[in-house]
Structures are given as structure tokens and as C-alpha cells.
N, C-alpha and C positions, 0 to 999 in steps of 0.2 A: 415608439422605439421597440425593437424586437426584444423578447426575453428568452432566457434559456429554458429548455424543458426541465422538469424536475429531476430526471435521471438521464443525462446524456450518456450515450453508449460508446462514444469514441473520443479520444483526447489527442489534440494536435499540438505539437511543440513548434513555437515560433521564436526565432532568435533575434527579432527586432522589436523595439517598443515604439516605433514610429507610427504614422497614421494607419498603415496597413494592419497592424496588430489590433487596434480597436475596431476597425471595420470588419475584420475577419471574425472577431469575437462576437460582434453584434449580429452579423449576417449569417454565420454558420450555426449559431445557437438554435434557431428554429428547426434545423435539420439534424439535431441530436449530436452535434459536435462541439465539445468544449475546447476552447483555445487558451493555452497558457504559455507564459514566457519562460524561456531558459536563456541565461546570460552566458555567451560564449567568450567574451573578451574583456580586457581591462579589469581583470580580477585574478585570483589564484584558483586554479583548478586542481583538485586532488587527482593524481594519476594512479598511484598504487602505494600501499603500505602506510606506515606512519602511526600505527596504533589506533586505539579506540577514540572516537570523538570526545572532546573534553567539555564542550558547551552545547547548549541547545542549538545555537547557530551552526556549530559543526555537524551536529546530528541531522539538521535540516538539509545542509549541503550534501550530506551523504545520500539522501533520498530524493533530491530535487529532480533527478532525471528519471525517476521511476514512474511507471504507470502510463506511459505514452504509447499510442498506437501508430503514429505517423509523424513525420517532420514536414514543415512547410518548405523552406529553401535552405540548402546546405550553407553553413556560415561562410562569409566572405574571406575571413582569415583562416587559411587552410590548416595551419599548424594547430590552432585552438579547435578548429572544426573537427579535426581527427579525434580529439579527446571527447568532445561533445557527442560525436557520431558513435563512438564506442560505448559511451555511457548510456545513450538513449537506446541504441540497438534497434532502431526502427527504420523503415524505408522513408525516403523523402519524395515529396511531390516533384520538386526539381532538385535532383541529386548533384553530387560533386561534378560529374561529367557534364551535366547540363549547364551548371554555373560557369565552369571553365570554358566551355565551348562558346558561350555568349560573351563572357567578360573579356576574352582575348579578341578585341575588335578586329585586328588584322586577320587572325585565323578565321573568324566568322565571315568576314567579307570575302576572303579568298575562297572559302567553301561555297558561299553563295554565288560568287562570280563563276567558279568552275561548273556550277549547276545551271548556268545560263541566266541567272537573275541580275537585273540592272543594279549596279552600285556605283558610287562616285569613284573617279580615278584616285587611287590611293597608293602610297608607298610606305612600307614599314622601315623605320630606321632602328637598327640594333645599336643602341647607344653604348659607348662612344663610336662615332663614325667620322671619317675625314670630312672636313668642311667642303672640299671639292665634290665629294660624292653626294652630299646633302644638297648642295647648290645645283648640281646636275639633275638630280631627281626633281627638284622644284621647277627647274626650267622645263622638264618634260611635262609637268602638270600645267604650269603657267600661273602667273600671279593675277589677282590675289589668291592666296591659298590658306588653308586652315592647318594649324599645328595642334595636335591633341595627344595626350598620353594614351598609351595603348590600353590601359586597364582601369582607368578611373571612371566614375559615374557622376551624374548631376552637373555635367559641364565643367567639372574641376580641371583647371589647367588648359582649357581650350583657348586658342588665340588665333586671330586673323593677321596675316602678314602681307605686305604689299610690295616688298623689295628684298634683295639679298641681304642688306645690312640688318633690317628688322628681323629677318629669318634667323640669322646667326646670333642676334641678340637673344632671341627666345631660346634657341638651342643652348646657348651659354648658360641660361638659367636652369634648363633641364639638366645640364651637366652638374650644376651646383646642388640641385635638389636630390639627385640620386634616386633612391627607391621610393615608390609610392608605398605608404606604410602597410596597406592591407594586402599587398601582393608581392612586393619586392621586384616589381617589373620596371626596368629602366628604358624600355623601348617606347617609341612614339611614332605617330603617323603624320605624314604629309598628305593632305587631301584637297581635292579641288573645292573651291568656294562656289556655291550655287547662289547667285544673286536673287534677292527678293523671293526666296523660297517659302512655300507654304509647308508648315511642319506638322506632321500627324504622328501621334502615338496610337498604335493599333494593338489591341489585346487579342491574342489567339489562344483559345482554350481547347485542349484535346484536338488540335489540328483545324478547328473551325473558328471563323471570325466571331468575336464576342462583343465588339464595340470599338469606338475610336473617339479620340479628342483631337481638336486642332489647337495647337499651342501658339498664342499670339502675344506679341509685345504691345503694350499700350502705345498710343500715338505719341505721347510725350516721351516715352523711352526711345522710340524710333527717331524722333527729332533730335535727341541727344546723341545719336550715333550708335546706340546699342543694336545688336543684331542676333544675339543668342536667344532662341526661343525656348528657354529653360524655365520651368515653373519655379525652381529654387533660386532663380535670378530675376524674378519679377514678372514672368510671362503668365498669362491666364489660359487655362485649359477648358475649352468648351466642347461638349458632345456634338459630334457631327455624324451624318449618314454617308458613308463612303460609297463610291461607285463600285460595281462588281470587280472591275480590273484591279483597283487598289486592294480590295478585300482578298482577292485571289493571290496577289503578290505577297501579302503578309502571311497568308496560309502556306504558301510555297516556302517562304523563309523558315517558318517554324517546322515544317515537314523536313526540309533539308538539314536543319540543325538537330532535329530529333528532340526538341524541348517541349514538354507537355503544356507548360504555361509560359507564354513568351510575350513580352512587349516588343513590338517591331516599330522602329522609327522610320517613317517615310518622308522624303522631301520631294516636293513638286516645284519645278522651276523651268520656265520657258518650254513647256510641253513635255518635259522629262519627269518620270517618276522613278525614284531610286530608293533602295534600302540603305540608310546611312548608318544605322547601328541596331543592335538588338539588346534586350535586357531580360535575363533569366531571373532577376530579382525585382519584378515589376511591382510598383505601388498599386494597391487595390483602390480604385477611385470611387467616387460617389455612385450609388446604385443606378441613377438615371443615365449614366454614361455608358451603360452596357445594355445588351439586348435582353428582352424578357426571358426569364428562366436562367440567367447567368448564375445566380447564387445556388440554385438547385444543381446545376451542372458542375459548379465548383465543388460542392459538397460530394457529389458523386465521384469526382476525381480523387478527392481526399480519401473516400471510403475504398475506392479501388486500389489506391496506393497502400493503404493499411493492410489490405488483404494479400499483398504480394508476399 
């Protein structure tokens, strides 16, 4: 296991404690970068005033955002993120604009499509919308189709529908659910379903292909009728060596959106290769799933960010 140098010369703030945090801490340490957590949500954040700290915990909270040189990815909850951003006062590897550009699935796909990149047939529904308009949009795409919230991640709320009744049943639930808690976004997508698609997650770092995984469901899961190739729902991600055409497509997606560190989801089905989604808050995976030198290049990006 990698160990930190005695005197790291740069400190990176990370607002998640998931797998990415531990992997960044271990893999950036040899490059002189210390990784520490700052908690942006589900807590009380001091904004201004209120007198002197009364306890040791209060005093620690007053200084928890001090001493950082850069931030990893802007917090997903924008209201809390604004306070954390102000307290840290540092540039982010993927800043607010990058996070918003990617998290808005419809906006990202529209931008990519206008740039000539292949994407699935998609409609954005600004909820609530008339049933007749939703059904007409579905007819344009054709059944079966996928319904997905516009701003969620990890496959949350994604459903496949095969007919108008099941479609309206899903949209009824979306009406009941209202806002996704991290964004307040009520919109959702209708998207063509690509049968038997091969699902790739490609990492693009500083505009260059950095590695890829193929996400596969176990045979038993496929036999049960599952179809979502999502690691958080039981799929397995295995490192793959993509052809040049797929690498270039992912690089063009990152270039078009202007995001320094981007996960690009590609689907390959019946000879078509399309960009299905992008993720500006990508999980950092096991080292063997990236090209040689990835950690050093990632450290260089963090250092360049801190120097802004």
C-alpha cells in the first residue's frame, strides 16, 4: 500500500467519504498531495456571526475548511455547496459549471447532439406535462423505452416501459415524488431502449482517454430479467481496452462539455455506439483499470488546479 510523504505540500478537499475518497488518499499521497474530507451536507454549517466558539468541537468547526489548496468536485447540493465553496476559497478540479453541465442529462445530451456526437433518441419532459404530450413523445421514440429522472445518478429511478399504460403509471409516480432531494429537479427523460447493449464507462482526464470498464450483469441476473448495467445494482465492472473509435468519442464528449475529469457512458448495440450519459463526479476505480501513469497525471491536474 502507498504511504504519504513526510511533508505533503498540497492539500485537497474532498466532499465525499465513498470509495473515491480512500482511493484518492492512497494514490495521491506518493505525489505529495494530502487528501482530507470536508462534510457539506446533513449538518449545520456556520454562515456568519454568532459569537465565539463555546466548545472544542465548535472551535474545530471554525477551522475545518482552512489550509486547503484545491477542491476535488463541487458538492452536489448547490445550496450547501455555496457555503463550503466560500469557506474553502479554493479552485475545484471539477467546478460548479462542470458538475451542472454533466448532471443535467438532457442539457448534456443536447449539447453533444448539436456537436454531431451520436446519442440515443431522447425527449425532456418538464414535469408536469399533459399525458397526451408525453404519449406523443413516446410514440415518436417507440416502445420499449426508458424513463429516467434528469438529475439522478447510480441508476436511481430508471425504468423500462413497454406500453402507454405502464408509461403513465411511471409518470404518475414521478408526479408524486416531486423533487429529487439533491437538485430540486422535477424533469425526466424519455429515451430509446437499446436492446442487448454493451455498457462502457470511460474515464477522460484532461481531454485524453485514461481507461475504461465494461459493466456486465451476471448471467443469473439477466435470467431474472434485470437489464440495468449499474454497479450499484449488482453489475460487475471489468477493465477493457477500447478501440480507437470509442476512445475518440469519449474524448470528444469531454471536450464538448469542457469538463477536466469526466466519466463517459457509452452504449454499443446493433452496430451503434452512442453516448448515453456523462458524470462529472466519477468514481475513481481500481488502479489496474486505468492506463499507466494515470495517478501521476491526476496529481498533475490537481496541482494545476491549485495554481489557478
